[in-house]
DRENDO-1510 file (C-alpha; in Angstrom, 1 decimal, always signed):
<recs>
REC; n; res; u; v; w
REC; 1; MET; +14.1; +37.6; +28.5 .
REC; 2; ASN; +14.9; +33.9; +28.5 .
REC; 3; ALA; +13.9; +32.0; +25.5 .
REC; 4; GLN; +12.4; +28.6; +26.2 .
REC; 5; PRO; +14.0; +25.8; +24.3 .
REC; 6; ALA; +11.8; +24.3; +21.6 .
REC; 7; THR; +10.3; +21.0; +22.8 .
REC; 8; GLN; +10.8; +18.2; +20.4 .
REC; 9; SER; +8.1; +15.7; +20.0 .
REC; 10; ALA; +8.9; +12.0; +19.6 .
REC; 11; PRO; +9.6; +11.0; +16.0 .
REC; 12; GLU; +6.6; +9.9; +14.1 .
REC; 13; PRO; +6.4; +6.2; +13.5 .
REC; 14; HIS; +7.1; +5.1; +9.9 .
REC; 15; ILE; +3.8; +5.5; +8.2 .
REC; 16; ALA; +3.8; +4.8; +4.5 .
REC; 17; ALA; +0.7; +6.9; +4.0 .
REC; 18; GLY; +2.0; +8.5; +0.7 .
REC; 19; PRO; +2.8; +5.4; -1.2 .
REC; 20; LEU; -0.3; +3.5; +0.2 .
REC; 21; THR; -2.8; +6.2; -0.7 .
REC; 22; HIS; -4.1; +4.0; -3.5 .
REC; 23; LEU; -4.9; +1.2; -1.0 .
REC; 24; ARG; -7.7; +1.1; +1.5 .
REC; 25; ARG; -7.3; -2.5; +2.8 .
REC; 26; LEU; -4.3; -4.8; +3.4 .
REC; 27; VAL; -5.2; -8.5; +3.8 .
REC; 28; LEU; -2.8; -10.9; +5.4 .
REC; 29; THR; -3.0; -14.6; +4.4 .
REC; 30; GLY; -0.9; -17.7; +5.1 .
REC; 31; PHE; -1.0; -20.9; +7.0 .
REC; 32; MET; -1.5; -21.1; +10.8 .
REC; 33; GLY; +1.6; -19.8; +12.6 .
REC; 34; ALA; +2.5; -17.4; +9.8 .
REC; 35; GLY; +2.0; -14.5; +12.2 .
REC; 36; LYS; -1.0; -12.9; +10.5 .
REC; 37; THR; -2.6; -11.6; +13.7 .
REC; 38; THR; +0.7; -10.5; +15.3 .
REC; 39; ILE; +1.9; -8.8; +12.2 .
REC; 40; GLY; -1.5; -7.4; +11.3 .
REC; 41; ARG; -1.8; -5.6; +14.7 .
REC; 42; LEU; +1.7; -4.1; +14.3 .
REC; 43; LEU; +1.1; -3.1; +10.7 .
REC; 44; ALA; -2.3; -1.5; +11.6 .
REC; 45; THR; -0.6; +0.5; +14.4 .
REC; 46; ARG; +2.1; +1.7; +12.1 .
REC; 47; LEU; -0.4; +2.8; +9.5 .
REC; 48; ASN; -2.8; +4.2; +12.0 .
REC; 49; TRP; -5.5; +1.9; +10.5 .
REC; 50; GLU; -8.0; -0.5; +12.1 .
REC; 51; PHE; -7.0; -4.2; +12.6 .
REC; 52; LEU; -9.5; -7.0; +12.3 .
REC; 53; ASP; -8.9; -10.7; +12.7 .
REC; 54; LEU; -11.5; -12.5; +10.5 .
REC; 55; ASP; -11.9; -15.5; +12.9 .
REC; 56; ALA; -12.4; -13.1; +15.9 .
REC; 57; TYR; -14.9; -11.1; +13.8 .
REC; 58; ILE; -16.9; -14.3; +13.0 .
REC; 59; GLU; -16.9; -15.2; +16.7 .
REC; 60; SER; -18.2; -11.7; +17.6 .
REC; 61; ARG; -21.0; -12.0; +15.0 .
REC; 62; THR; -22.1; -15.5; +16.0 .
REC; 63; GLY; -21.4; -15.6; +19.7 .
REC; 64; LEU; -19.6; -18.9; +19.2 .
REC; 65; THR; -15.9; -19.8; +19.0 .
REC; 66; VAL; -14.6; -21.1; +15.7 .
REC; 67; PRO; -14.1; -24.6; +17.1 .
REC; 68; ALA; -17.7; -24.5; +18.4 .
REC; 69; ILE; -19.0; -23.5; +15.0 .
REC; 70; PHE; -17.1; -26.4; +13.4 .
REC; 71; SER; -18.3; -28.8; +16.1 .
REC; 72; LEU; -22.0; -27.7; +16.1 .
REC; 73; HIS; -22.5; -26.8; +12.5 .
REC; 74; GLY; -19.7; -28.3; +10.5 .
REC; 75; GLU; -17.1; -26.7; +8.2 .
REC; 76; ASP; -19.5; -25.9; +5.4 .
REC; 77; ARG; -21.6; -23.7; +7.6 .
REC; 78; PHE; -18.4; -22.1; +9.0 .
REC; 79; ARG; -17.2; -21.3; +5.5 .
REC; 80; GLN; -20.6; -19.6; +4.7 .
REC; 81; LEU; -20.3; -17.5; +7.8 .
REC; 82; GLU; -16.7; -16.7; +6.9 .
REC; 83; SER; -17.6; -15.5; +3.4 .
REC; 84; THR; -20.4; -13.2; +4.8 .
REC; 85; ALA; -18.0; -11.8; +7.4 .
REC; 86; LEU; -15.3; -11.3; +4.8 .
REC; 87; ALA; -17.7; -9.4; +2.6 .
REC; 88; SER; -18.7; -7.2; +5.5 .
REC; 89; ALA; -15.0; -6.6; +6.5 .
REC; 90; LEU; -14.0; -5.6; +3.0 .
REC; 91; GLY; -16.6; -2.8; +3.2 .
REC; 92; ARG; -14.3; -1.0; +5.6 .
REC; 93; SER; -11.5; +1.4; +4.7 .
REC; 94; ARG; -8.1; +1.8; +6.3 .
REC; 95; LEU; -8.2; -1.8; +7.4 .
REC; 96; VAL; -5.6; -4.5; +8.0 .
REC; 97; LEU; -7.4; -7.8; +7.9 .
REC; 98; ALA; -5.9; -11.1; +9.0 .
REC; 99; LEU; -7.6; -14.1; +7.3 .
REC; 100; GLY; -8.0; -17.6; +8.7 .
REC; 101; GLY; -5.6; -20.0; +7.0 .
REC; 102; GLY; -8.4; -21.8; +5.1 .
REC; 103; ALA; -10.3; -18.7; +3.9 .
REC; 104; PRO; -8.5; -18.5; +0.5 .
REC; 105; GLU; -9.5; -22.1; -0.3 .
REC; 106; VAL; -13.1; -20.9; -0.9 .
REC; 107; LEU; -13.7; -19.5; -4.4 .
REC; 108; THR; -16.2; -16.9; -3.1 .
REC; 109; ASN; -13.5; -15.5; -0.7 .
REC; 110; ARG; -10.9; -15.4; -3.5 .
REC; 111; LEU; -13.3; -13.5; -5.7 .
REC; 112; LEU; -14.2; -11.1; -3.0 .
REC; 113; LEU; -10.5; -10.4; -2.3 .
REC; 114; GLU; -9.6; -10.1; -6.0 .
REC; 115; GLN; -12.5; -7.9; -7.0 .
REC; 116; THR; -12.6; -5.5; -4.1 .
REC; 117; PRO; -10.9; -2.3; -5.3 .
REC; 118; ALA; -8.0; -0.8; -3.4 .
REC; 119; THR; -7.3; -4.1; -1.7 .
REC; 120; SER; -3.9; -5.8; -1.6 .
REC; 121; THR; -3.3; -9.4; -0.3 .
REC; 122; ILE; +0.0; -10.2; +1.3 .
REC; 123; PHE; +1.1; -13.8; +1.7 .
REC; 124; LEU; +3.2; -14.4; +4.9 .
REC; 125; ASP; +5.2; -17.5; +4.0 .
REC; 126; ALA; +7.5; -19.8; +5.9 .
REC; 127; PRO; +8.4; -23.5; +5.7 .
REC; 128; PHE; +6.0; -25.9; +7.4 .
REC; 129; PRO; +8.5; -27.0; +10.1 .
REC; 130; THR; +8.9; -23.3; +11.1 .
REC; 131; LEU; +5.1; -22.8; +11.2 .
REC; 132; PHE; +4.5; -26.0; +13.1 .
REC; 133; ASP; +7.1; -25.1; +15.7 .
REC; 134; ARG; +5.5; -21.6; +16.1 .
REC; 135; CYS; +2.1; -23.2; +16.7 .
REC; 136; MET; +3.5; -25.6; +19.3 .
REC; 137; MET; +5.1; -22.6; +21.1 .
REC; 138; GLN; +1.8; -20.7; +20.9 .
REC; 139; ALA; -0.1; -23.7; +22.3 .
REC; 140; LEU; +1.8; -23.3; +25.6 .
REC; 141; ASN; -0.2; -20.1; +26.2 .
REC; 142; PRO; -3.4; -21.0; +28.1 .
REC; 143; VAL; -5.5; -18.7; +26.0 .
REC; 144; ALA; -4.1; -19.9; +22.7 .
REC; 145; THR; -6.4; -20.8; +19.8 .
REC; 146; ASP; -7.2; -24.5; +19.6 .
REC; 147; ARG; -5.7; -26.0; +16.5 .
REC; 148; PRO; -7.0; -29.6; +16.2 .
REC; 149; ILE; -5.5; -30.0; +12.7 .
REC; 150; LEU; -2.0; -30.0; +14.3 .
REC; 151; ALA; -2.8; -33.2; +16.2 .
REC; 152; ASP; -1.9; -35.0; +12.9 .
REC; 153; PRO; +1.3; -33.3; +11.6 .
REC; 154; THR; +1.3; -35.3; +8.4 .
REC; 155; ALA; -2.3; -34.2; +7.6 .
REC; 156; ALA; -1.4; -30.6; +8.6 .
REC; 157; GLU; +1.6; -30.6; +6.2 .
REC; 158; ALA; -0.6; -32.0; +3.4 .
REC; 159; ARG; -3.1; -29.2; +3.9 .
REC; 160; PHE; -0.2; -26.7; +4.0 .
REC; 161; LEU; +1.2; -28.0; +0.7 .
REC; 162; ALA; -2.3; -27.8; -0.9 .
REC; 163; ARG; -2.9; -24.2; +0.2 .
REC; 164; GLN; +0.6; -22.9; -0.9 .
REC; 165; PRO; -0.3; -22.4; -4.6 .
REC; 166; ILE; -3.6; -20.7; -3.6 .
REC; 167; TYR; -1.9; -18.3; -1.3 .
REC; 168; ARG; +0.7; -17.5; -4.0 .
REC; 169; ARG; -1.8; -16.9; -6.8 .
REC; 170; LEU; -3.9; -14.6; -4.6 .
REC; 171; ALA; -1.1; -12.5; -3.2 .
REC; 172; ARG; +0.2; -9.2; -4.6 .
REC; 173; LEU; +3.2; -9.6; -2.3 .
REC; 174; THR; +4.7; -12.8; -0.9 .
REC; 175; LEU; +7.1; -12.4; +2.0 .
REC; 176; ASP; +9.2; -15.2; +3.6 .
REC; 177; THR; +9.0; -14.6; +7.3 .
REC; 178; ALA; +11.0; -17.6; +8.5 .
REC; 179; ASN; +14.0; -15.5; +9.7 .
REC; 180; LEU; +12.2; -12.2; +10.3 .
REC; 181; THR; +10.9; -10.7; +13.6 .
REC; 182; PRO; +7.4; -9.3; +13.4 .
REC; 183; GLU; +8.8; -5.8; +13.4 .
REC; 184; GLU; +11.2; -6.7; +10.5 .
REC; 185; THR; +8.2; -8.2; +8.6 .
REC; 186; VAL; +6.2; -5.0; +9.0 .
REC; 187; ASP; +9.2; -3.0; +7.7 .
REC; 188; ALA; +9.5; -5.3; +4.8 .
REC; 189; ILE; +5.8; -5.1; +3.9 .
REC; 190; LEU; +5.9; -1.3; +4.0 .
REC; 191; ASP; +9.1; -1.1; +2.0 .
REC; 192; ARG; +7.8; -3.5; -0.7 .
REC; 193; LEU; +4.4; -1.8; -1.0 .
REC; 194; SER; +5.9; +1.7; -1.3 .
</recs>
């Protein structure tokens, strides 16, 4: 009788389920170009969690793009919609959530993030020139998100500098992504959280 060789399955992806059992949500924050959406998708896949981009969630709830909401209703109305969408998203478990760059500026949003149990906020940091260059490269893609603030690089850098301390105060983990690939960034997040 011939014994069949045991089949080997592909190795499991690195899932930090054990060390992350105390967490139900990971929230990625940082300035535009930080990689929140790219890294968020990869991180969610590695954890076998759901991924949600807050701006895309707002668009799905309103039927309008973020630039259209700003144009038609103004930033104040957008921020109200953003806070409502954030509260809804934070009701989910096993979620990786990518925030819009301005979301942490709103006190309501900071309180939601700080007071939602089992939630950890991660600040994806990089120097402004690196982020600006990433955004310029992304803008070459025909389906790229419109980023009107980058039309004035000086104003964009001023906004970046104003947001930095907010991102840092809110974050449980700050990670400099300037010289990391998205995959290396995910590895670093999982290692640091475990």
